C-alpha positions as CSV (number, residue, x, y, z in Angstrom):
1,T,-150.8,7.0,80.2
2,R,-147.1,6.7,80.7
3,Y,-145.2,7.5,83.9
4,M,-144.6,11.2,84.5
5,P,-141.6,12.2,86.6
6,P,-142.1,14.4,89.7
7,A,-141.8,18.1,89.3
8,S,-140.0,20.4,91.7
9,C,-140.7,24.1,92.4
10,V,-137.9,26.7,92.7
11,K,-140.1,29.3,94.5
12,S,-142.2,27.4,97.1
13,S,-144.4,30.0,98.6
14,G,-146.5,33.1,97.6
15,S,-149.4,35.3,98.6
16,I,-153.0,34.1,98.7
17,S,-153.7,36.9,96.2
18,G,-152.0,34.8,93.6
19,G,-149.7,36.2,90.9
20,T,-146.5,34.5,92.1
21,S,-144.3,33.3,89.3
22,V,-143.1,29.7,90.0
23,T,-140.4,28.0,88.0
24,V,-141.0,24.2,87.8
25,S,-138.3,21.8,86.9
26,G,-138.8,18.2,85.6
27,H,-138.8,16.7,82.1
28,D,-141.1,16.0,79.2
29,F,-142.7,19.4,79.7
30,S,-142.8,20.3,76.0
31,G,-146.4,19.3,75.7
32,A,-147.6,20.7,79.0
33,T,-151.3,21.4,78.9
34,A,-152.0,22.5,82.5
35,V,-150.5,23.3,85.9
36,R,-152.7,23.0,89.0
37,F,-152.1,24.5,92.4
38,G,-154.1,22.0,94.5
39,S,-157.3,21.8,92.4
40,V,-157.1,25.2,90.9
41,P,-155.5,25.8,87.4
42,A,-152.6,28.2,87.2
43,S,-153.4,31.7,86.0
44,S,-150.9,31.2,83.2
45,I,-148.2,28.8,82.1
46,T,-145.2,29.2,79.9
47,V,-143.1,26.2,78.7
48,N,-139.5,27.4,78.8
49,S,-138.0,24.1,77.7
50,D,-138.6,20.4,77.9
51,T,-137.2,20.5,81.4
52,Q,-138.6,23.8,82.8
53,L,-141.8,25.8,82.8
54,T,-143.1,28.8,84.6
55,A,-146.6,29.0,86.1
56,V,-148.3,31.9,87.8
57,S,-150.2,31.0,91.0
58,P,-153.9,31.6,91.1
59,P,-155.6,33.3,94.1
60,A,-156.4,31.0,97.0
61,S,-159.1,31.2,99.7
62,A,-156.9,30.1,102.6
63,P,-153.2,30.0,103.5
64,G,-151.4,26.6,103.6
65,P,-149.6,24.1,101.4
66,V,-151.0,22.7,98.1
67,D,-149.5,20.2,95.7
68,L,-148.4,21.6,92.3
69,R,-149.1,19.2,89.5
70,V,-148.1,19.4,85.8
71,S,-150.2,17.7,83.1
72,T,-149.0,16.8,79.6
73,G,-150.1,14.4,76.9
74,G,-148.2,11.7,78.8
75,G,-150.0,12.1,82.1
76,T,-149.8,14.1,85.3
77,T,-146.8,14.5,87.7
78,P,-147.2,12.5,90.9
79,V,-147.5,14.2,94.3
80,V,-144.1,14.6,96.0
81,A,-142.8,16.8,98.8
82,A,-140.6,18.8,96.3
83,D,-143.7,20.0,94.4
84,S,-145.4,21.6,97.4
85,F,-146.4,25.3,97.2
86,T,-147.4,27.2,100.3
87,Y,-149.9,30.1,100.2
88,T,-149.1,32.8,102.7
89,A,-151.4,35.3,104.3
90,C,-152.0,37.8,107.0
91,V,-154.5,36.0,109.3
92,V,-155.5,38.9,111.5
93,P,-154.8,38.0,115.2
94,K,-156.8,39.4,118.1
95,V,-154.9,42.4,119.5
96,K,-157.8,44.0,121.4
97,G,-156.8,44.3,125.0
98,K,-153.1,44.3,124.3
99,R,-150.7,47.1,124.7
100,L,-149.6,48.6,121.4
101,R,-146.1,47.2,121.5
102,A,-147.4,43.6,122.2
103,G,-150.1,44.0,119.6
104,K,-147.5,45.1,117.0
105,R,-145.4,42.0,117.7
106,K,-148.4,39.8,117.4
107,L,-149.4,41.3,114.1
108,R,-145.8,40.9,112.8
109,R,-145.8,37.2,113.7
110,A,-149.1,36.8,111.8
111,D,-147.5,38.4,108.6
112,C,-149.6,41.5,109.1
113,K,-148.6,45.1,109.7
114,L,-149.8,47.8,112.1
115,G,-151.8,50.4,110.2
116,K,-153.3,53.7,111.4
117,V,-153.4,54.1,115.1
118,K,-156.2,56.3,116.6
119,G,-156.5,57.7,120.1
120,P,-153.9,58.4,122.7
121,R,-150.4,57.1,122.1
122,S,-150.5,54.9,125.1
123,G,-153.0,52.4,126.5
124,K,-154.4,49.2,125.3
125,V,-156.1,48.4,122.0
126,K,-159.9,48.9,122.4
127,K,-160.8,48.4,118.7
128,Q,-159.2,46.8,115.7
129,R,-160.2,46.6,112.0
130,P,-160.4,44.2,110.3
131,K,-161.7,41.7,112.9
132,P,-159.6,38.8,114.1
133,G,-159.6,35.8,111.8
134,T,-159.9,37.8,108.6
135,V,-157.6,36.4,105.9
136,L,-155.8,39.0,103.9
137,P,-152.7,39.1,101.6
138,P,-149.4,39.0,103.6
139,G,-148.3,42.4,104.9
140,S,-151.8,43.8,105.0
141,M,-152.5,46.7,107.5
142,V,-154.6,46.4,110.6
143,K,-156.0,49.6,112.1
144,V,-156.3,50.0,115.8
145,T,-157.8,52.5,118.3
146,L,-156.2,52.8,121.7
147,G,-158.1,53.7,124.8
Protein backbone atom coordinates (compact mmCIF):
# COMPACT_ATOMS: atom_id res chain seq x y z
CA THR A 1 0.00 0.00 0.00
CA ARG A 2 1.16 3.51 -0.65
CA TYR A 3 1.22 6.40 1.80
CA MET A 4 -2.13 8.04 2.49
CA PRO A 5 -2.07 11.67 3.62
CA PRO A 6 -3.93 12.58 6.82
CA ALA A 7 -7.54 13.68 6.67
CA SER A 8 -9.05 16.58 8.55
CA CYS A 9 -12.66 17.09 9.68
CA VAL A 10 -14.51 20.37 9.20
CA LYS A 11 -17.19 19.54 11.81
CA SER A 12 -15.48 17.83 14.71
CA SER A 13 -18.36 16.81 17.00
CA GLY A 14 -21.86 15.42 16.93
CA SER A 15 -24.51 13.50 18.86
CA ILE A 16 -24.12 9.87 19.97
CA SER A 17 -27.36 9.34 18.02
CA GLY A 18 -25.33 9.64 14.82
CA GLY A 19 -26.52 11.41 11.71
CA THR A 20 -23.97 14.25 11.81
CA SER A 21 -22.74 15.20 8.33
CA VAL A 22 -18.95 15.59 8.43
CA THR A 23 -16.90 17.11 5.60
CA VAL A 24 -13.46 15.53 5.37
CA SER A 25 -10.58 17.19 3.52
CA GLY A 26 -7.45 15.52 2.21
CA HIS A 27 -6.49 14.16 -1.21
CA ASP A 28 -6.72 11.02 -3.33
CA PHE A 29 -10.29 10.49 -2.12
CA SER A 30 -11.69 9.65 -5.58
CA GLY A 31 -11.54 5.94 -4.85
CA ALA A 32 -12.68 6.14 -1.22
CA THR A 33 -14.19 2.81 -0.19
CA ALA A 34 -14.93 3.44 3.51
CA VAL A 35 -14.87 5.97 6.33
CA ARG A 36 -14.71 4.76 9.92
CA PHE A 37 -15.56 6.63 13.11
CA GLY A 38 -13.32 4.72 15.50
CA SER A 39 -14.03 1.11 14.52
CA VAL A 40 -17.55 1.76 13.21
CA PRO A 41 -18.25 2.40 9.50
CA ALA A 42 -19.93 5.68 8.54
CA SER A 43 -23.68 5.47 7.89
CA SER A 44 -22.97 6.78 4.39
CA ILE A 45 -20.19 8.46 2.41
CA THR A 46 -20.28 10.75 -0.61
CA VAL A 47 -17.10 11.56 -2.52
CA ASN A 48 -17.44 15.24 -3.46
CA SER A 49 -14.06 15.52 -5.19
CA ASP A 50 -10.54 14.09 -5.08
CA THR A 51 -9.86 16.36 -2.08
CA GLN A 52 -13.15 16.24 -0.18
CA LEU A 53 -15.81 13.78 0.92
CA THR A 54 -18.81 13.86 3.22
CA ALA A 55 -19.47 11.11 5.76
CA VAL A 56 -22.47 10.68 8.04
CA SER A 57 -21.58 9.62 11.58
CA PRO A 58 -23.01 6.32 12.83
CA PRO A 59 -24.56 6.03 16.32
CA ALA A 60 -22.13 5.53 19.21
CA SER A 61 -22.59 3.81 22.56
CA ALA A 62 -20.63 6.39 24.58
CA PRO A 63 -19.54 10.01 24.33
CA GLY A 64 -15.92 10.93 23.64
CA PRO A 65 -13.37 11.30 20.87
CA VAL A 66 -12.79 8.77 18.07
CA ASP A 67 -10.40 8.80 15.14
CA LEU A 68 -11.91 9.29 11.71
CA ARG A 69 -10.12 7.24 9.03
CA VAL A 70 -10.64 7.16 5.28
CA SER A 71 -9.84 4.03 3.25
CA THR A 72 -9.13 4.03 -0.48
CA GLY A 73 -7.46 1.60 -2.85
CA GLY A 74 -4.18 3.27 -1.86
CA GLY A 75 -4.51 2.62 1.86
CA THR A 76 -6.00 4.15 5.00
CA THR A 77 -5.33 7.64 6.35
CA PRO A 78 -3.05 7.74 9.39
CA VAL A 79 -4.33 8.79 12.81
CA VAL A 80 -3.69 12.50 13.45
CA ALA A 81 -5.21 15.06 15.83
CA ALA A 82 -6.99 16.88 12.97
CA ASP A 83 -9.10 13.82 12.16
CA SER A 84 -10.61 13.45 15.63
CA PHE A 85 -14.41 13.45 15.94
CA THR A 86 -16.02 13.80 19.37
CA TYR A 87 -19.36 12.22 20.16
CA THR A 88 -21.43 14.37 22.53
CA ALA A 89 -24.18 13.21 24.88
CA CYS A 90 -26.35 14.06 27.85
CA VAL A 91 -24.88 11.92 30.63
CA VAL A 92 -27.60 12.33 33.27
CA PRO A 93 -26.11 13.78 36.47
CA LYS A 94 -27.45 13.12 39.97
CA VAL A 95 -29.79 16.00 40.85
CA LYS A 96 -31.67 14.22 43.66
CA GLY A 97 -31.26 16.25 46.85
CA LYS A 98 -30.51 19.49 44.97
CA ARG A 99 -32.70 22.56 44.84
CA LEU A 100 -34.37 23.00 41.45
CA ARG A 101 -32.15 25.92 40.39
CA ALA A 102 -28.92 24.04 41.24
CA GLY A 103 -30.25 20.90 39.58
CA LYS A 104 -31.09 22.83 36.43
CA ARG A 105 -27.51 24.23 36.27
CA LYS A 106 -26.06 20.77 36.76
CA LEU A 107 -28.25 19.39 33.96
CA ARG A 108 -27.20 22.19 31.61
CA ARG A 109 -23.49 21.51 32.29
CA ALA A 110 -24.11 17.84 31.42
CA ASP A 111 -25.72 18.82 28.06
CA CYS A 112 -29.17 17.80 29.38
CA LYS A 113 -32.35 19.85 29.83
CA LEU A 114 -34.88 20.07 32.62
CA GLY A 115 -38.05 18.28 31.60
CA LYS A 116 -41.38 18.06 33.38
CA VAL A 117 -41.36 19.17 37.03
CA LYS A 118 -43.88 17.53 39.37
CA GLY A 119 -44.78 18.51 42.91
CA PRO A 120 -44.56 21.85 44.65
CA ARG A 121 -42.65 24.64 42.91
CA SER A 122 -40.09 24.77 45.68
CA GLY A 123 -38.09 22.27 47.62
CA LYS A 124 -35.46 19.75 46.68
CA VAL A 125 -35.52 17.10 43.98
CA LYS A 126 -36.74 13.85 45.53
CA LYS A 127 -36.99 11.82 42.29
CA GLN A 128 -35.51 12.03 38.83
CA ARG A 129 -36.02 10.12 35.63
CA PRO A 130 -33.96 8.80 33.92
CA LYS A 131 -31.52 7.72 36.58
CA PRO A 132 -28.04 9.23 36.96
CA GLY A 133 -25.43 7.87 34.56
CA THR A 134 -27.90 7.23 31.75
CA VAL A 135 -26.39 8.23 28.38
CA LEU A 136 -28.81 10.04 26.06
CA PRO A 137 -28.54 12.28 22.99
CA PRO A 138 -27.47 15.87 23.83
CA GLY A 139 -30.32 18.10 24.96
CA SER A 140 -32.44 15.21 26.29
CA MET A 141 -35.00 16.00 28.99
CA VAL A 142 -34.71 14.85 32.59
CA LYS A 143 -37.98 14.78 34.59
CA VAL A 144 -37.91 15.63 38.28
CA THR A 145 -40.29 15.47 41.25
CA LEU A 146 -39.85 18.01 44.00
CA GLY A 147 -40.68 17.40 47.61
